[in-house]
C-alpha positions as CSV (number, residue, x, y, z in Angstrom):
1,M,4.3,27.7,21.5
2,S,0.7,26.4,20.9
3,D,-0.4,22.8,21.3
4,R,-1.1,22.7,17.6
5,A,2.5,23.7,16.7
6,A,3.9,20.9,18.9
7,R,2.0,18.2,17.1
8,P,3.3,16.5,14.0
9,S,1.4,17.0,10.8
10,P,-1.3,14.4,10.1
11,W,0.2,14.0,6.7
12,L,3.4,12.6,8.1
13,F,1.4,9.7,9.6
14,V,-0.3,9.2,6.3
15,L,3.0,9.2,4.4
16,A,4.5,6.8,7.0
17,G,1.5,4.5,6.5
18,G,2.0,4.4,2.8
19,L,5.7,3.8,3.1
20,V,5.2,1.0,5.7
21,A,2.5,-0.7,3.6
22,G,4.6,-0.3,0.4
23,A,7.8,-1.7,2.0
24,L,6.0,-4.7,3.5
25,D,4.2,-5.4,0.2
26,I,7.3,-5.2,-2.0
27,L,9.3,-7.2,0.6
28,Y,6.7,-9.9,0.5
29,A,6.8,-10.0,-3.3
30,C,10.6,-10.1,-3.4
31,V,10.9,-12.9,-0.8
32,F,8.1,-15.0,-2.3
33,W,9.4,-14.9,-5.9
34,G,13.0,-15.1,-4.8
35,V,12.4,-18.2,-2.8
36,R,9.9,-19.8,-5.1
37,R,11.6,-19.2,-8.5
38,G,14.9,-17.4,-7.8
39,V,13.5,-14.2,-9.3
40,P,15.8,-11.2,-8.4
41,A,14.3,-8.1,-6.8
42,R,15.1,-6.0,-9.8
43,R,12.8,-8.1,-11.9
44,I,10.0,-7.7,-9.4
45,F,10.4,-3.9,-9.5
46,Q,10.5,-4.0,-13.3
47,S,7.2,-5.9,-13.3
48,V,5.6,-2.9,-11.6
49,A,7.0,-0.6,-14.3
50,A,5.5,-3.0,-16.9
51,G,2.2,-1.5,-16.0
52,V,3.3,1.7,-17.8
53,L,6.0,0.4,-20.2
54,G,4.8,-3.0,-21.1
55,K,7.2,-5.9,-21.7
56,A,9.9,-3.5,-22.8
57,T,10.5,-2.7,-19.1
58,F,12.4,-6.0,-18.7
59,D,15.1,-4.7,-21.1
60,G,15.5,-1.5,-19.3
61,G,17.8,-2.6,-16.5
62,V,18.2,-0.6,-13.3
63,S,16.4,2.5,-14.7
64,T,13.1,0.6,-15.2
65,A,13.6,-1.2,-11.9
66,A,13.9,2.2,-10.2
67,L,10.8,3.4,-12.0
68,G,8.9,0.4,-10.9
69,L,9.9,0.9,-7.3
70,A,9.0,4.5,-7.4
71,L,5.6,3.7,-8.9
72,H,5.0,1.0,-6.3
73,F,5.5,3.5,-3.5
74,F,3.5,6.1,-5.2
75,I,0.6,3.6,-5.4
76,A,1.0,2.6,-1.7
77,I,1.1,6.2,-0.6
78,S,-2.0,6.9,-2.7
79,M,-3.7,4.0,-1.0
80,A,-2.9,5.5,2.4
81,V,-4.0,9.0,1.4
82,A,-7.3,7.6,0.1
83,Y,-8.0,5.8,3.4
84,Y,-7.2,8.8,5.4
85,V,-9.4,11.2,3.4
86,V,-12.4,8.9,3.7
87,A,-11.6,8.1,7.4
88,R,-11.8,11.8,8.3
89,R,-15.4,11.7,7.1
90,W,-16.4,8.2,8.3
91,P,-15.2,7.7,11.9
92,L,-15.7,3.9,11.9
93,L,-12.6,3.7,9.7
94,W,-10.3,5.2,12.2
95,R,-12.1,3.9,15.3
96,Q,-11.8,0.3,14.1
97,P,-8.5,0.3,12.2
98,W,-7.8,-3.4,12.5
99,L,-11.1,-4.6,11.1
100,C,-11.6,-1.8,8.6
101,G,-8.0,-2.0,7.5
102,A,-8.3,-5.7,6.7
103,V,-11.4,-5.1,4.7
104,Y,-9.7,-2.2,2.9
105,G,-6.7,-4.5,2.1
106,L,-9.1,-7.0,0.6
107,F,-10.7,-4.2,-1.5
108,L,-7.3,-3.1,-2.6
109,Y,-6.3,-6.6,-3.7
110,G,-9.4,-6.8,-5.8
111,F,-9.1,-3.4,-7.2
112,M,-5.5,-3.8,-8.2
113,N,-5.9,-7.2,-9.7
114,Y,-9.3,-6.9,-11.4
115,V,-9.2,-3.2,-12.4
116,V,-5.8,-1.6,-12.4
117,V,-3.6,-4.5,-13.7
118,P,-6.1,-5.4,-16.5
119,L,-6.2,-1.8,-17.7
120,S,-2.4,-1.5,-17.6
121,R,0.2,-2.7,-20.1
122,A,1.5,-5.3,-17.6
123,G,-0.4,-8.2,-19.0
124,G,-1.9,-10.9,-16.7
125,G,-0.5,-11.5,-13.2
126,S,0.5,-14.8,-11.8
127,K,-2.3,-17.4,-11.2
128,D,-0.1,-19.4,-8.8
129,V,-2.6,-20.5,-6.1
130,L,-0.1,-20.0,-3.2
131,W,0.8,-16.5,-4.6
132,V,-2.8,-15.4,-4.9
133,T,-3.8,-16.8,-1.5
134,L,-0.9,-15.2,0.3
135,S,-1.3,-12.0,-1.6
136,I,-4.8,-11.6,-0.4
137,V,-3.7,-12.1,3.2
138,V,-0.7,-9.8,2.7
139,H,-3.0,-7.0,1.3
140,M,-5.3,-7.4,4.3
141,V,-2.6,-7.6,7.0
142,L,0.4,-5.8,5.6
143,V,-1.2,-3.2,3.4
144,G,-4.7,-2.4,4.6
145,I,-4.0,-2.5,8.3
146,P,-0.9,-0.2,8.2
147,C,-2.9,2.3,6.1
148,A,-5.7,2.2,8.7
149,V,-3.5,2.3,11.8
150,F,-1.5,5.3,10.5
151,A,-4.7,7.0,9.3
152,R,-6.0,6.7,12.9
153,R,-2.9,8.4,14.1
154,A,-3.3,11.1,11.5
155,V,-6.9,11.7,12.4
156,M,-6.0,11.9,16.1
157,A,-3.1,14.2,15.3
158,A,-5.3,16.5,13.3
159,S,-7.9,17.0,16.0
160,P,-7.1,15.3,19.3
161,A,-9.8,17.4,21.1
162,S,-12.5,15.7,19.1
163,T,-11.3,12.1,19.6
164,P,-12.4,10.3,22.7
165,A,-9.6,9.3,25.2
166,S,-10.7,5.6,24.9
167,A,-10.7,5.6,21.1
């Protein structure tokens, strides 16, 4: 059996990064709004689906909540894929995953809140100062950094001979 055959696919690490980032992000939203205003998780998931369905999503019950959760993880996995694809070409991104991941998370927060959400059918997001402040930190630490750390693992799994032992 070759060394290559024994190694896991880099894409498994990328998928794991997206799943971890997505789980931490949605957990944060559910806990924050559950504690702050008693909002159930189903409503949080539906708010994601509102990007596609608009306000009608809140009348959809479990099916629109499931759609929202699926969309949320699709977006998170897409974020991890994007980071990995760029990191394969720009080594700084996988060599410095903590710093670059935090910067990526900040970029993702801005992109999602100032490009994606305004172009969607969701309407405006919350302007709650605590929510916004914590969301920025969460995107940096719990979304960007996992994407970067798992991308590093993926790059190293794809070509360990080209990665320095101290990297």
